[in-house]
TIBAKE-244197 format. One record per residue (C-alpha): residue number from 1; residue in one letter; x, y, z. Coordinates in nm, 4 decimals. Example, Ala and Ser with C-alpha at 12.3 -4.5 7.8 and 13.67 -1.06 7.14 Angstrom:
1 / A / 1.2300 / -0.4500 / 0.7800
2 / S / 1.3670 / -0.1060 / 0.7140
//
This chain:
1 / M / 16.3090 / -2.6026 / 8.0839
2 / I / 16.3194 / -2.9885 / 8.0720
3 / S / 16.4376 / -3.0236 / 8.3747
4 / D / 16.6875 / -2.8584 / 8.5687
5 / D / 16.9806 / -2.9604 / 8.4099
6 / S / 17.1191 / -2.7633 / 8.0923
7 / Q / 16.9524 / -2.8990 / 7.7362
8 / L / 17.2649 / -3.0465 / 7.5576
9 / H / 17.3535 / -3.0421 / 7.2028
10 / G / 17.5992 / -3.2233 / 6.9707
11 / D / 17.9100 / -3.4359 / 7.1123
12 / A / 17.7468 / -3.3648 / 7.4625
13 / A / 17.3769 / -3.4723 / 7.3810
14 / L / 17.5131 / -3.7894 / 7.2277
15 / D / 17.7419 / -3.8872 / 7.5192
16 / A / 17.4562 / -3.8303 / 7.7973
17 / I / 17.2147 / -4.0562 / 7.5275
18 / D / 17.4872 / -4.3085 / 7.5405
19 / R / 17.5305 / -4.2800 / 7.9051
20 / V / 17.1446 / -4.3377 / 7.9542
21 / R / 17.1409 / -4.6310 / 7.7436
22 / A / 17.3882 / -4.7723 / 7.9888
23 / A / 17.2164 / -4.7026 / 8.3198
24 / C / 16.9038 / -4.8457 / 8.1762
25 / R / 17.0179 / -5.1163 / 8.0370
26 / E / 17.1954 / -5.2255 / 8.3697
27 / H / 16.8687 / -5.0985 / 8.5438
28 / D / 16.6014 / -5.2439 / 8.2977
29 / G / 16.7588 / -5.5185 / 8.1369
30 / A / 16.6956 / -5.3742 / 7.8038
31 / D / 16.8368 / -5.0638 / 7.5793
32 / P / 16.5465 / -4.7876 / 7.5799
33 / L / 16.6655 / -4.7744 / 7.1898
34 / D / 16.5772 / -5.0134 / 6.9626
35 / E / 16.8227 / -5.1316 / 6.6804
36 / A / 16.7074 / -4.8338 / 6.4245
37 / A / 16.7766 / -4.5792 / 6.6531
38 / V / 17.0928 / -4.6597 / 6.7649
39 / L / 17.2333 / -4.7215 / 6.3839
40 / R / 17.0896 / -4.3914 / 6.3302
41 / L / 17.2391 / -4.2438 / 6.5790
42 / K / 17.5769 / -4.4459 / 6.4884
43 / N / 17.6061 / -4.3289 / 6.1904
44 / H / 17.4275 / -4.0572 / 6.1263
45 / G / 17.4303 / -3.8757 / 6.4759
46 / L / 17.1476 / -3.6194 / 6.5755
47 / A / 17.0763 / -3.4520 / 6.2227
48 / G / 16.7294 / -3.4455 / 6.0850
49 / V / 16.6472 / -3.5845 / 6.4295
50 / G / 16.4346 / -3.3659 / 6.7307
51 / A / 16.6566 / -3.4077 / 6.9942
52 / W / 16.5729 / -3.2918 / 7.3871
53 / V / 16.8405 / -3.4102 / 7.5879
54 / S / 16.9971 / -3.3404 / 7.9757
55 / E / 17.2065 / -3.5151 / 8.1694
56 / N / 16.9460 / -3.7677 / 8.3197
57 / G / 16.7298 / -3.8199 / 7.9877
58 / F / 16.6028 / -3.7519 / 7.6310
59 / A / 16.3569 / -3.7436 / 7.4227
60 / L / 16.4468 / -3.7802 / 7.0739
61 / R / 16.1684 / -3.7434 / 6.7661
62 / R / 16.2711 / -3.9365 / 6.4314
63 / G / 15.9543 / -3.8799 / 6.2033
64 / H / 15.6802 / -4.0784 / 6.3276
65 / E / 15.8673 / -4.2351 / 6.6146
66 / L / 15.9377 / -4.1000 / 6.9490
67 / D / 16.1927 / -4.2192 / 7.1511
68 / V / 16.2045 / -4.1284 / 7.5760
69 / A / 16.4266 / -4.2320 / 7.9030
70 / V / 16.5415 / -4.1835 / 8.2365
71 / A / 16.8464 / -4.2781 / 8.3856
72 / P / 16.7208 / -4.4811 / 8.6862
73 / S / 16.8773 / -4.2310 / 8.9687
74 / A / 16.6599 / -3.9734 / 8.8087
75 / R / 16.3192 / -4.1258 / 8.8272
76 / G / 16.0164 / -4.0371 / 8.9792
77 / R / 16.1012 / -3.6257 / 8.9573
78 / G / 15.8331 / -3.5747 / 8.6517
79 / L / 16.1627 / -3.5526 / 8.3856
80 / G / 15.9923 / -3.8013 / 8.1569
81 / A / 15.6761 / -3.6048 / 8.1010
82 / R / 15.8664 / -3.3219 / 8.0492
83 / L / 16.0893 / -3.4291 / 7.7464
84 / A / 15.8212 / -3.6133 / 7.6478
85 / Q / 15.5733 / -3.3201 / 7.6501
86 / A / 15.8228 / -3.1123 / 7.4528
87 / A / 15.8557 / -3.3569 / 7.1803
88 / C / 15.5155 / -3.4309 / 7.1726
89 / A / 15.4383 / -3.0271 / 7.1371
90 / E / 15.4013 / -3.0131 / 6.7575
91 / P / 15.1368 / -3.1837 / 6.6317
92 / G / 15.0987 / -3.5421 / 6.4172
93 / R / 15.1052 / -3.8523 / 6.4184
94 / L / 15.3187 / -4.0421 / 6.6702
95 / T / 15.4523 / -4.3952 / 6.7718
96 / A / 15.6295 / -4.5119 / 7.0831
97 / W / 15.7719 / -4.7754 / 7.2247
98 / S / 15.8100 / -4.9864 / 7.5999
99 / H / 16.0907 / -5.2194 / 7.6347
100 / G / 15.9063 / -5.3895 / 7.8973
101 / D / 15.5637 / -5.3450 / 7.9622
102 / H / 15.6185 / -5.0376 / 8.2205
103 / P / 15.3153 / -4.8525 / 8.4401
104 / A / 15.4866 / -4.5358 / 8.4472
105 / A / 15.4900 / -4.5820 / 8.0752
106 / A / 15.1187 / -4.6761 / 8.0570
107 / A / 15.0526 / -4.3674 / 8.2432
108 / L / 15.2189 / -4.1178 / 8.0536
109 / A / 15.1040 / -4.2387 / 7.7457
110 / R / 14.7503 / -4.2128 / 7.8665
111 / R / 14.8209 / -3.8212 / 7.9642
112 / L / 14.9568 / -3.7736 / 7.6261
113 / D / 14.6054 / -3.9263 / 7.4726
114 / F / 14.8366 / -4.2134 / 7.3663
115 / E / 14.6926 / -4.5390 / 7.2513
116 / R / 14.8191 / -4.8961 / 7.3218
117 / T / 14.8131 / -5.0378 / 6.9758
118 / R / 15.0936 / -5.3486 / 6.9169
119 / E / 15.2902 / -5.5834 / 7.1305
120 / L / 15.6176 / -5.7738 / 7.0576
121 / W / 15.6894 / -6.0601 / 7.2461
122 / V / 16.0331 / -6.1899 / 7.3183
123 / M / 15.9796 / -6.5038 / 7.3139
124 / R / 16.3444 / -6.7148 / 7.4673
125 / R / 16.4754 / -7.1166 / 7.3703
126 / P / 16.7827 / -7.2803 / 7.5920
127 / S / 17.0183 / -7.4347 / 7.3452
128 / A / 17.0507 / -7.7621 / 7.5613
129 / V / 16.6496 / -7.8453 / 7.4139
130 / P / 16.7624 / -8.0526 / 7.1215
131 / L / 16.6755 / -7.9279 / 6.7673
132 / P / 16.5066 / -8.0902 / 6.4723
133 / P / 16.7019 / -8.2173 / 6.1821
134 / V / 16.7250 / -7.9550 / 5.9518
135 / E / 16.5001 / -8.0922 / 5.6132
136 / P / 16.4709 / -7.8895 / 5.3096
137 / P / 16.1510 / -7.9820 / 5.0670
138 / E / 16.2640 / -8.0981 / 4.7060
139 / G / 16.4404 / -7.8964 / 4.5162
140 / V / 16.5520 / -7.6092 / 4.7669
141 / R / 16.8934 / -7.5949 / 4.9426
142 / I / 17.0156 / -7.4071 / 5.2378
143 / R / 17.3475 / -7.1884 / 5.2325
144 / D / 17.5354 / -6.9203 / 5.2940
145 / F / 17.5081 / -6.5595 / 5.2216
146 / G / 17.7498 / -6.4846 / 4.9628
147 / A / 17.8659 / -6.2263 / 4.7041
148 / G / 17.5975 / -6.1376 / 4.5143
149 / D / 17.3284 / -6.1936 / 4.6821
150 / A / 17.2179 / -5.8807 / 4.8361
151 / E / 16.9988 / -5.7463 / 4.5668
152 / A / 16.8176 / -6.0473 / 4.6029
153 / L / 16.8029 / -6.0440 / 4.9884
154 / L / 16.6196 / -5.7053 / 4.9638
155 / E / 16.3684 / -5.7876 / 4.7003
156 / V / 16.2659 / -6.1005 / 4.9264
157 / N / 16.2664 / -5.8993 / 5.2549
158 / A / 16.0476 / -5.6282 / 5.0955
159 / A / 15.8429 / -5.8602 / 4.9509
160 / A / 15.7778 / -6.0934 / 5.2785
161 / F / 15.7378 / -5.7960 / 5.5165
162 / A / 15.5463 / -5.5707 / 5.2629
163 / H / 15.3528 / -5.4531 / 5.5321
164 / H / 15.5414 / -5.4713 / 5.8181
165 / P / 15.6048 / -5.1505 / 6.0004
166 / E / 15.9573 / -5.1731 / 6.0244
167 / Q / 16.1451 / -5.4626 / 5.8771
168 / G / 15.9919 / -5.3576 / 5.5115
169 / G / 16.1424 / -5.0624 / 5.4655
170 / L / 16.5179 / -5.2096 / 5.4749
171 / D / 16.6828 / -5.0919 / 5.1684
172 / A / 16.9794 / -5.0311 / 5.0404
173 / A / 17.1620 / -4.8524 / 5.3014
174 / G / 17.0180 / -5.0462 / 5.5506
175 / L / 17.1557 / -5.3884 / 5.4927
176 / A / 17.4754 / -5.2298 / 5.4713
177 / E / 17.5055 / -5.1053 / 5.7928
178 / R / 17.3845 / -5.4449 / 5.9237
179 / M / 17.6634 / -5.5664 / 5.7764
180 / A / 17.9115 / -5.3583 / 5.8887
181 / E / 17.8091 / -5.4178 / 6.2388
182 / P / 18.0710 / -5.6254 / 6.4574
183 / W / 17.8308 / -5.8973 / 6.4427
184 / F / 17.7369 / -5.9645 / 6.0856
185 / D / 17.8498 / -6.3038 / 5.9865
186 / P / 17.7609 / -6.4215 / 5.6379
187 / A / 17.7572 / -6.7663 / 5.7549
188 / G / 17.5313 / -6.7066 / 5.9687
189 / L / 17.2654 / -6.5546 / 5.7113
190 / L / 17.1436 / -6.7995 / 5.5755
191 / L / 16.9670 / -6.8670 / 5.2491
192 / A / 16.7328 / -7.1300 / 5.0977
193 / V / 16.7459 / -7.1063 / 4.7377
194 / A / 16.5974 / -7.3218 / 4.4344
195 / D / 16.8603 / -7.6239 / 4.3643
196 / N / 16.8632 / -7.5260 / 3.9738
197 / E / 17.2551 / -7.4513 / 3.9825
198 / S / 17.5501 / -7.6973 / 3.9084
199 / G / 17.7370 / -7.5895 / 4.2511
200 / G / 17.9372 / -7.3092 / 4.4015
201 / K / 17.7796 / -7.0446 / 4.6235
202 / S / 17.5840 / -6.8281 / 4.4498
203 / G / 17.2910 / -6.8709 / 4.2199
204 / G / 16.9784 / -7.0156 / 4.2402
205 / D / 16.6353 / -6.8482 / 4.2920
206 / L / 16.6091 / -6.6915 / 4.6509
207 / L / 16.3113 / -6.8374 / 4.8268
208 / G / 16.3580 / -6.6915 / 5.1577
209 / F / 16.6572 / -6.6673 / 5.4340
210 / H / 16.6788 / -6.6591 / 5.8290
211 / W / 16.9500 / -6.4200 / 5.9494
212 / T / 17.0998 / -6.4607 / 6.2684
213 / K / 17.2426 / -6.2751 / 6.5183
214 / Q / 17.5299 / -6.3881 / 6.7626
215 / H / 17.4838 / -6.0795 / 7.0496
216 / D / 17.7868 / -6.2513 / 7.2839
217 / A / 17.9726 / -6.6032 / 7.3242
218 / T / 17.6455 / -6.7388 / 7.5414
219 / L / 17.3228 / -6.5304 / 7.3679
220 / G / 17.1857 / -6.5669 / 6.9853
221 / E / 16.8704 / -6.4257 / 6.8102
222 / V / 16.6265 / -6.5337 / 6.5575
223 / Y / 16.7051 / -6.1784 / 6.3781
224 / V / 16.4624 / -6.1863 / 6.0582
225 / V / 16.3146 / -6.5261 / 5.8931
226 / G / 16.1335 / -6.3927 / 5.5952
227 / V / 15.9947 / -6.6295 / 5.2717
228 / S / 15.8743 / -6.5092 / 4.9077
229 / P / 15.5187 / -6.5153 / 4.8897
230 / A / 15.5470 / -6.6771 / 4.5682
231 / A / 15.7469 / -6.9799 / 4.8036
232 / Q / 15.4536 / -6.9641 / 5.1024
233 / G / 15.3310 / -7.2942 / 5.1421
234 / R / 15.6628 / -7.5120 / 5.1568
235 / G / 15.7322 / -7.5153 / 5.5202
236 / L / 16.0326 / -7.3050 / 5.4384
237 / G / 15.9873 / -7.0875 / 5.7470
238 / R / 16.0451 / -7.3807 / 5.9904
239 / V / 16.2995 / -7.5126 / 5.8074
240 / L / 16.4996 / -7.1704 / 5.7844
241 / T / 16.4217 / -7.1038 / 6.1587
242 / V / 16.5830 / -7.4651 / 6.2955
243 / A / 16.8805 / -7.4254 / 6.0191
244 / G / 16.9458 / -7.0992 / 6.1964
245 / L / 16.8868 / -7.2578 / 6.5344
246 / H / 17.1480 / -7.5516 / 6.4496
247 / H / 17.4183 / -7.2693 / 6.3527
248 / L / 17.3519 / -7.0846 / 6.6763
249 / A / 17.4044 / -7.4274 / 6.8644
250 / A / 17.7165 / -7.4618 / 6.7132
251 / R / 17.8709 / -7.1428 / 6.7979
252 / G / 17.8282 / -7.2220 / 7.1561
253 / V / 17.5313 / -7.0374 / 7.2837
254 / A / 17.3194 / -7.1013 / 7.5919
255 / E / 17.0256 / -6.9105 / 7.5261
256 / V / 16.8082 / -6.7742 / 7.1539
257 / L / 16.6260 / -6.5160 / 7.1244
258 / L / 16.3427 / -6.3593 / 6.9154
259 / Y / 16.0571 / -6.1276 / 6.8685
260 / V / 15.6894 / -6.1921 / 6.7403
261 / E / 15.3944 / -5.9975 / 6.7283
262 / S / 15.1618 / -6.1008 / 7.0204
263 / D / 14.8779 / -6.1572 / 6.7862
264 / N / 15.1270 / -6.3173 / 6.5162
265 / T / 14.9214 / -6.7049 / 6.6184
266 / P / 15.1095 / -6.9556 / 6.2996
267 / A / 15.3976 / -6.7875 / 6.4432
268 / R / 15.3715 / -6.8075 / 6.7994
269 / R / 15.2498 / -7.1572 / 6.7621
270 / L / 15.5217 / -7.2993 / 6.5360
271 / Y / 15.8459 / -7.0819 / 6.7553
272 / E / 15.6243 / -7.2871 / 7.0947
273 / D / 15.6661 / -7.6164 / 6.9169
274 / L / 16.0665 / -7.5433 / 6.8196
275 / G / 16.1231 / -7.4960 / 7.2023
276 / F / 16.0266 / -7.1396 / 7.2812
277 / R / 15.8440 / -6.9725 / 7.6043
278 / H / 15.7419 / -6.6417 / 7.6626
279 / A / 15.7247 / -6.4860 / 7.9756
280 / A / 15.4913 / -6.1833 / 8.0414
281 / A / 15.8079 / -5.9491 / 8.1361
282 / D / 15.9508 / -6.0051 / 7.8247
283 / T / 15.6891 / -5.7739 / 7.6585
284 / H / 15.7310 / -5.4528 / 7.4802
285 / V / 15.4405 / -5.2491 / 7.3902
286 / Q / 15.3696 / -4.9800 / 7.1169
287 / Y / 15.1702 / -4.6509 / 7.1781
288 / S / 15.0405 / -4.4498 / 6.8976
289 / R / 14.8860 / -4.1237 / 6.8501
290 / A / 14.6669 / -4.0073 / 6.5618
//
């Protein structure tokens, strides 16, 4: 038994997961599931997912990825440990995120022989801080996403994030799911293209992109910035970042956030130079079991 509650299945399990997530967001200030997990549940339910779900918590095993969450009102009773132990009973490599560097998550990770392997920083920037102008290098122009750009976008993304464990796996289906989300705005997906065309929205070799996200009226995000390896060294990452920040500022958001690996020193320096700052509480930690 994972708890005194009955284990839930099907729609009842999905409803319980939504309730636990909502309670965690209100109490912790962060969703216990990342975007990939949320989209999978939304578009495919629990198909292909190992799920241990009660009214007060859940553990999900998606391939090599593990998610565990307990409603704040039910914490301190060992439910999280029971859920995690049930999900970890089958051997194999697993990774799990603590969305916030919580001591309880660290203690549970040690108990289950998980090691701390990655830190992801959230950095934030007030939109009131002045921005530099957008100055593309010669032969490059910035335009928004248009019809026929999806294939090139996926190619550049795959090359730019070839060694990234999450972003590099984006495929056509994943792109379509994200483009179907209410927040998607083609004008907020900015492309850097070689200016080798006479005009129009399409055409020109794609060199890089900045996909922005507007969460609500006050919060925006530097969602993904990717530059083709063949176009690196020209300052396109900075140009695209600045262009996206101008776009979000024009939409009236008060703050912009982004996620960056803690050991990615060049990216951190770029973001700090543009006014982004990191607070210790804004740290997500990944634990791994070999």
